[in-house]
PALUM-377422 format. One line per 4 residues: their letters; for each residue x, z, y of C-alpha. Coordinates in nm, 2 decimals. Layout:
BEGIN
A = X,Z,Y; ...
//
This chain:
BEGIN
MEIR = -1.51,-1.19,0.53; -1.27,-1.27,0.25; -0.96,-1.09,0.25; -0.76,-1.39,0.21
RKLT = -0.93,-1.54,0.54; -0.88,-1.21,0.72; -0.51,-1.20,0.65; -0.49,-1.56,0.75
YQFS = -0.65,-1.49,1.10; -0.45,-1.16,1.14; -0.13,-1.33,1.05; -0.19,-1.65,1.28
ATVA = -0.33,-1.41,1.58; -0.01,-1.20,1.56; 0.22,-1.49,1.54; 0.02,-1.67,1.81
VLLF = 0.05,-1.36,2.06; 0.41,-1.36,1.99; 0.48,-1.72,2.07; 0.25,-1.70,2.38
LSFL = 0.46,-1.41,2.51; 0.78,-1.57,2.42; 0.68,-1.92,2.58; 0.52,-1.76,2.90
AIYL = 0.87,-1.56,2.94; 1.07,-1.88,2.91; 0.82,-2.09,3.16; 0.82,-1.81,3.41
SFSE = 1.19,-1.75,3.38; 1.27,-2.12,3.43; 1.02,-2.13,3.72; 1.18,-1.84,3.91
SRKA = 1.50,-2.00,3.83; 1.40,-2.33,3.97; 1.26,-2.14,4.30; 1.59,-1.96,4.34
EFID = 1.79,-2.25,4.32; 1.57,-2.47,4.56; 1.57,-2.20,4.80; 1.96,-2.18,4.78
RLKS = 1.96,-2.56,4.87; 1.71,-2.50,5.15; 1.94,-2.22,5.26; 2.26,-2.42,5.26
KAKL = 2.08,-2.70,5.45; 1.95,-2.45,5.72; 2.31,-2.30,5.76; 2.45,-2.64,5.78
VGQM = 2.24,-2.76,6.06; 2.29,-2.44,6.26; 2.67,-2.46,6.21; 2.67,-2.83,6.34
LIDI = 2.45,-2.74,6.65; 2.59,-2.42,6.73; 2.94,-2.41,6.65; 3.06,-2.77,6.70
EEID = 3.08,-2.88,7.07; 3.04,-3.24,7.02; 2.72,-3.23,6.87; 2.41,-3.21,7.04
VELL = 2.04,-3.26,6.95; 2.05,-3.63,6.97; 2.36,-3.66,6.77; 2.20,-3.43,6.51
RKIE = 1.90,-3.63,6.48; 2.12,-3.94,6.42; 2.32,-3.77,6.16; 2.01,-3.63,5.99
QNNP = 1.85,-3.97,5.99; 2.14,-4.12,5.80; 2.21,-3.82,5.58; 2.21,-3.95,5.19
LNLS = 2.19,-3.59,5.08; 1.86,-3.49,5.24; 1.61,-3.30,5.03; 1.28,-3.47,4.92
NEKV = 1.04,-3.49,5.21; 1.28,-3.28,5.40; 1.19,-3.15,5.75; 1.38,-2.95,5.99
IIYD = 1.27,-2.78,6.30; 1.49,-2.57,6.55; 1.37,-2.33,6.81; 1.60,-2.13,7.06
DWNR = 1.58,-1.77,7.13; 1.27,-1.82,7.36; 1.05,-1.98,7.08; 1.14,-2.33,7.25
QLFV = 1.15,-2.61,7.00; 1.51,-2.78,7.03; 1.49,-2.99,6.72; 1.24,-3.15,6.48
NFAD = 1.28,-3.45,6.25; 0.94,-3.53,6.19; 0.61,-3.65,6.37; 0.32,-3.53,6.17
TSIS = 0.17,-3.20,6.15; 0.22,-3.13,5.77; 0.39,-2.80,5.84; 0.35,-2.55,6.11
ITTY = 0.58,-2.25,6.17; 0.35,-1.95,6.22; 0.42,-1.66,6.48; 0.42,-1.42,6.18
FMNQ = 0.69,-1.63,5.99; 0.89,-1.64,6.34; 0.87,-1.26,6.37; 0.99,-1.22,6.01
VRAR = 1.30,-1.43,6.07; 1.38,-1.24,6.38; 1.35,-0.90,6.20; 1.50,-0.98,5.88
GEWR = 1.75,-1.26,5.97; 1.58,-1.49,5.70; 1.26,-1.55,5.54; 1.07,-1.80,5.31
YVQH = 0.73,-1.89,5.23; 0.53,-2.17,5.07; 0.29,-2.39,5.24; 0.17,-2.61,4.96
PYEI = 0.36,-2.88,4.87; 0.64,-2.76,5.10; 0.85,-2.46,5.04; 1.00,-2.34,5.39
YGLQ = 1.32,-2.13,5.46; 1.38,-1.99,5.81; 1.74,-1.88,5.91; 1.85,-1.70,6.22
YSGP = 2.21,-1.83,6.32; 2.41,-1.71,6.60; 2.73,-1.89,6.76; 2.90,-1.96,7.08
KGRI = 2.63,-2.16,7.21; 2.37,-1.86,7.16; 2.11,-1.80,6.89; 1.87,-2.02,6.71
FVFV = 1.62,-2.02,6.46; 1.64,-2.31,6.18; 1.35,-2.39,5.95; 1.39,-2.64,5.66
AATD = 1.09,-2.74,5.45; 1.10,-2.97,5.17; 0.92,-3.05,4.83; 1.11,-2.98,4.50
IFGR = 1.00,-3.28,4.32; 1.24,-3.30,4.04; 1.23,-2.93,3.99; 0.87,-2.92,3.95
KKLT = 0.88,-3.24,3.72; 1.10,-3.07,3.50; 0.86,-2.73,3.51; 0.58,-2.94,3.42
MLGN = 0.77,-3.09,3.14; 0.85,-2.78,3.00; 0.51,-2.65,3.01; 0.40,-2.96,2.82
ILLF = 0.66,-2.92,2.58; 0.59,-2.53,2.52; 0.22,-2.61,2.50; 0.29,-2.86,2.22
VFVV = 0.51,-2.66,2.02; 0.26,-2.38,2.06; -0.01,-2.57,1.92; 0.19,-2.74,1.63
SLAF = 0.35,-2.39,1.55; -0.03,-2.25,1.53; -0.12,-2.53,1.29; 0.19,-2.48,1.07
VFIA = 0.14,-2.08,1.10; -0.21,-2.11,1.00; -0.14,-2.32,0.70; 0.16,-2.11,0.60
GRFF = -0.07,-1.79,0.64; -0.32,-1.93,0.41; -0.06,-2.05,0.15; 0.09,-1.70,0.14
ANQA = -0.23,-1.52,0.13; -0.34,-1.72,-0.15; -0.01,-1.66,-0.34; -0.04,-1.27,-0.26
LNPI = -0.41,-1.25,-0.37; -0.41,-1.50,-0.68; -0.29,-1.20,-0.89; -0.60,-1.01,-0.79
EGII = -0.82,-1.30,-0.87; -0.68,-1.29,-1.22; -0.76,-0.93,-1.24; -1.12,-0.99,-1.13
ARVD = -1.16,-1.26,-1.38; -1.02,-1.04,-1.67; -1.22,-0.74,-1.57; -1.53,-0.95,-1.57
EIGI = -1.47,-1.02,-1.93; -1.43,-0.65,-2.04; -1.74,-0.48,-2.16; -1.83,-0.19,-2.41
SNLD = -1.77,-0.43,-2.70; -1.39,-0.50,-2.59; -1.26,-0.20,-2.41; -0.92,-0.24,-2.58
ARVE = -0.87,-0.55,-2.37; -0.62,-0.51,-2.08; -0.54,-0.69,-1.77; -0.19,-0.86,-1.68
EGNG = 0.04,-0.61,-1.51; 0.26,-0.88,-1.36; 0.61,-0.76,-1.26; 0.51,-0.40,-1.31
KDEI = 0.67,-0.31,-0.96; 0.44,-0.42,-0.67; 0.11,-0.28,-0.54; -0.10,-0.53,-0.74
AKLA = 0.09,-0.44,-1.06; 0.04,-0.08,-0.98; -0.33,-0.16,-0.93; -0.34,-0.33,-1.28
ITFN = -0.15,-0.05,-1.44; -0.38,0.21,-1.29; -0.69,0.01,-1.42; -0.53,-0.04,-1.76
NMLQ = -0.49,0.35,-1.76; -0.85,0.38,-1.68; -0.96,0.14,-1.96; -0.74,0.33,-2.19
RLDS = -0.91,0.68,-2.08; -1.26,0.50,-2.13; -1.18,0.34,-2.45; -1.07,0.69,-2.59
SFRI = -1.39,0.85,-2.44; -1.61,0.59,-2.60; -1.44,0.64,-2.95; -1.45,1.00,-2.93
QKTF = -1.82,0.97,-2.82; -1.87,0.74,-3.12; -1.70,0.99,-3.35; -1.86,1.28,-3.21
IANA = -2.21,1.14,-3.24; -2.14,1.01,-3.60; -2.01,1.36,-3.71; -2.29,1.56,-3.52
SHEL = -2.55,1.36,-3.70; -2.40,1.41,-4.02; -2.35,1.79,-3.97; -2.70,1.84,-3.85
RNPL = -2.85,1.61,-4.12; -2.70,1.81,-4.40; -2.87,2.16,-4.32; -3.19,1.98,-4.21
TAIT = -3.21,1.81,-4.54; -3.14,2.13,-4.75; -3.41,2.30,-4.53; -3.67,2.02,-4.60
GQLE = -3.58,2.00,-4.97; -3.60,2.38,-5.03; -3.95,2.38,-4.84; -4.08,2.08,-5.03
VMLM = -3.98,2.24,-5.36; -4.15,2.56,-5.28; -4.48,2.40,-5.17; -4.52,2.19,-5.47
TPRS = -4.64,2.50,-5.69; -4.71,2.86,-5.64; -4.39,3.08,-5.65; -4.33,3.46,-5.68
AEEY = -4.27,3.68,-5.38; -3.91,3.69,-5.51; -3.86,3.32,-5.49; -4.02,3.29,-5.15
RNTL = -3.79,3.56,-5.03; -3.47,3.38,-5.17; -3.59,3.05,-5.02; -3.67,3.19,-4.69
KSVH = -3.33,3.37,-4.68; -3.15,3.04,-4.77; -3.34,2.85,-4.50; -3.25,3.13,-4.25
EDIV = -2.89,3.08,-4.33; -2.91,2.72,-4.26; -3.09,2.78,-3.96; -2.83,3.02,-3.83
SINQ = -2.56,2.77,-3.90; -2.75,2.49,-3.71; -2.81,2.73,-3.41; -2.43,2.83,-3.44
MANN = -2.32,2.45,-3.43; -2.56,2.39,-3.14; -2.42,2.66,-2.93; -2.08,2.56,-3.00
LLLL = -2.16,2.18,-2.91; -2.30,2.33,-2.58; -2.00,2.52,-2.50; -1.77,2.22,-2.59
AQTS = -1.97,2.01,-2.34; -1.95,2.30,-2.09; -1.57,2.32,-2.14; -1.53,1.96,-2.06
LDSA = -1.62,2.04,-1.68; -1.34,2.14,-1.43; -1.22,2.49,-1.39; -1.40,2.53,-1.06
SHNF = -1.74,2.54,-1.22; -1.64,2.85,-1.41; -1.55,3.08,-1.12; -1.20,3.17,-1.24
VRIR = -1.04,3.50,-1.13; -0.73,3.72,-1.20; -0.79,3.86,-1.55; -0.54,4.05,-1.78
IDDI = -0.49,3.88,-2.11; -0.40,4.18,-2.34; -0.73,4.36,-2.25; -0.93,4.08,-2.36
LWHT = -0.72,4.03,-2.67; -0.74,4.39,-2.78; -1.12,4.40,-2.72; -1.17,4.09,-2.94
VNEM = -0.94,4.23,-3.21; -1.16,4.54,-3.23; -1.47,4.35,-3.25; -1.33,4.13,-3.55
KVKY = -1.20,4.45,-3.73; -1.55,4.58,-3.73; -1.70,4.24,-3.85; -1.45,4.20,-4.10
SDYQ = -1.35,4.54,-4.26; -1.07,4.38,-4.47; -0.92,4.20,-4.19; -0.54,4.30,-4.13
ININ = -0.45,4.22,-3.76; -0.10,4.31,-3.62; -0.05,4.26,-3.26; 0.33,4.27,-3.12
FSTN = 0.43,4.24,-2.77; 0.78,4.09,-2.68; 1.04,4.30,-2.49; 1.01,4.01,-2.20
IDDE = 0.72,4.16,-2.09; 0.81,4.47,-1.89; 0.53,4.45,-1.62; 0.16,4.41,-1.65
ENLM = 0.20,4.14,-1.38; 0.32,3.92,-1.68; -0.02,3.95,-1.86; -0.22,3.83,-1.56
IMGN = -0.37,3.48,-1.56; -0.62,3.31,-1.35; -0.93,3.24,-1.58; -1.28,3.33,-1.73
EQLM = -1.29,3.63,-1.94; -1.57,3.51,-2.16; -1.40,3.17,-2.24; -1.10,3.32,-2.34
RIVF = -1.28,3.56,-2.59; -1.42,3.25,-2.74; -1.05,3.12,-2.78; -0.95,3.46,-2.95
VNLL = -1.25,3.48,-3.17; -1.22,3.11,-3.30; -0.85,3.15,-3.39; -0.91,3.50,-3.54
ENAY = -1.20,3.34,-3.74; -0.99,3.07,-3.86; -0.71,3.26,-3.96; -0.96,3.49,-4.16
KYSD = -1.18,3.22,-4.34; -0.87,2.99,-4.43; -0.63,3.26,-4.57; -0.69,3.44,-4.90
KKKV = -0.48,3.73,-4.79; -0.71,3.81,-4.46; -0.42,3.87,-4.25; -0.30,3.76,-3.92
SILV = 0.01,3.85,-3.70; -0.03,3.81,-3.32; 0.29,3.77,-3.09; 0.24,3.81,-2.72
DQQS = 0.56,3.68,-2.54; 0.64,3.58,-2.16; 0.91,3.31,-2.06; 0.97,3.23,-1.71
DQLS = 0.62,3.17,-1.56; 0.44,3.10,-1.92; 0.25,3.35,-2.12; 0.23,3.25,-2.50
IGFA = 0.01,3.40,-2.77; 0.07,3.29,-3.12; -0.15,3.36,-3.41; 0.02,3.33,-3.75
DEGY = -0.16,3.35,-4.07; -0.06,3.30,-4.44; -0.33,3.07,-4.54; -0.37,2.70,-4.66
GIAD = -0.16,2.54,-4.39; -0.22,2.20,-4.27; -0.06,1.85,-4.37; 0.17,1.69,-4.15
DEIN = -0.06,1.40,-4.10; -0.34,1.61,-4.01; -0.19,1.83,-3.72; -0.27,1.60,-3.47
LVFN = -0.63,1.55,-3.60; -0.74,1.91,-3.62; -0.85,1.94,-3.27; -1.10,1.65,-3.28
PFYR = -1.45,1.76,-3.30; -1.61,1.78,-3.65; -1.25,1.71,-3.82; -1.18,1.95,-4.11
ARQV = -0.84,1.94,-4.29; -0.84,1.85,-4.66; -0.72,2.19,-4.75; -1.03,2.35,-4.62
VHRK = -1.33,2.12,-4.68; -1.45,2.37,-4.95; -1.50,2.65,-4.69; -1.79,2.67,-4.45
GHGI = -1.75,2.55,-4.12; -1.82,2.27,-3.87; -1.50,2.15,-3.71; -1.57,2.25,-3.36
GLSL = -1.39,2.57,-3.30; -1.02,2.42,-3.24; -1.19,2.17,-3.03; -1.33,2.45,-2.81
VENI = -1.01,2.62,-2.82; -0.81,2.30,-2.66; -1.07,2.23,-2.42; -1.08,2.59,-2.28
VTLH = -0.69,2.64,-2.29; -0.67,2.30,-2.12; -0.93,2.42,-1.86; -0.69,2.73,-1.79
QGYV = -0.39,2.46,-1.71; -0.25,2.55,-2.04; -0.19,2.39,-2.37; -0.21,2.47,-2.75
SVNS = 0.09,2.41,-3.00; 0.07,2.41,-3.40; 0.32,2.47,-3.64; 0.21,2.47,-4.00
RLNV = 0.33,2.43,-4.37; 0.10,2.34,-4.68; 0.06,2.67,-4.88; 0.26,2.87,-4.65
GSTF = 0.05,2.92,-4.33; -0.03,2.79,-3.98; 0.08,2.94,-3.65; -0.15,2.84,-3.33
TIHL = 0.01,2.92,-3.01; -0.16,2.90,-2.67; 0.05,2.87,-2.36; -0.11,2.98,-2.02
PVHQ = 0.04,3.01,-1.68; 0.13,3.36,-1.54; -0.05,3.43,-1.21; 0.13,3.72,-1.02
SPGS = -0.02,3.85,-0.71; 0.15,3.78,-0.38; 0.27,4.14,-0.36; 0.48,4.13,-0.68
LANS = 0.61,3.79,-0.57; 0.72,3.92,-0.26; 0.89,4.24,-0.42; 1.06,4.00,-0.68
//
């Protein structure tokens, strides 16, 4: 069922129930009021007849009959029956058998002093009346013709208003449902027009405040992320193809040249050495691409545990010094760090080693001085590790691009590399709920700083 139809039916049903209960309450209230008013009239009549027969000496049964016959204020179809204390009928003003006074009714009047009941179409009221002449039991029956006509008329009016109101409510509900859902129709139509070729298109966000506007904004944000992902994917594929094609072309060319004519053992050795270097480069790039893909997953897939960041840093620095004997690495710790708990993070040790290796490799490769200074600092619940080199630096218009896969700054294109390392660094740090900041000046140097949240143990938090 369509939402607009469902909303219309639900709205109509809700209003119908409310109207029905309201009209029913009005009808029942009027019915009870009519009944109480008519009973009061029967009671007044019974009391008046009792007073005339018992309290007034000059009135007997015959005179009472004559008075009742000529009384212009009698009720519709009024019938009066009077009994004495021994259940003997003293007075009756009708000859038919349209009403009968049952023994049960008589006993109720004796016990309670008064009683009433309905014998369709009559309503009967019985009253026990005592006076100088003794005790009598007066029963007055009549039909409330005018009251029932008013009740019937009220019921017809309420039924008519109920039906007309339901029709109006249904039409109004349909109208308002259409008004409420028309923007969604626009969103659906717009979404149907969006494909891979026009992911930059956006849906109308309306007033930007209601729920439909929030839906449109959310959808536009999703489109923005998809558009960015597709652009990155296209760039990634293009760059990856280019980076793989160069060494493969070089390998193919060298092998073809070597196969053209016989060569000396030394020439074969040199060619194989060059091919080996290209294969190692391809293998390294493939590994980096695999790591780049893995770090795009959420942190739950990497089994994060509490790790001490300085241990990983020292171990990585020692490896780099063994690999590059001329590498000068200075590590400094801020005075803010006065507890080993300030060096603990939730993370993956192997991934953090990849971060440090890439940053140290870049500082070595892109600096003629082969020197880097590392500062470990802690502010509040953030741990920062800065890597400052004295290399070529990065131009201002390229700082925001260096984390894109395969992007290489103009200053370092002449150096060997694939442009994947910084993308890996950013992915891994983001995976650890942190971020990377860059500060660089051309021909002065660059400082890459990773910021990670400190993870203190519950015991240390309690002590603090």
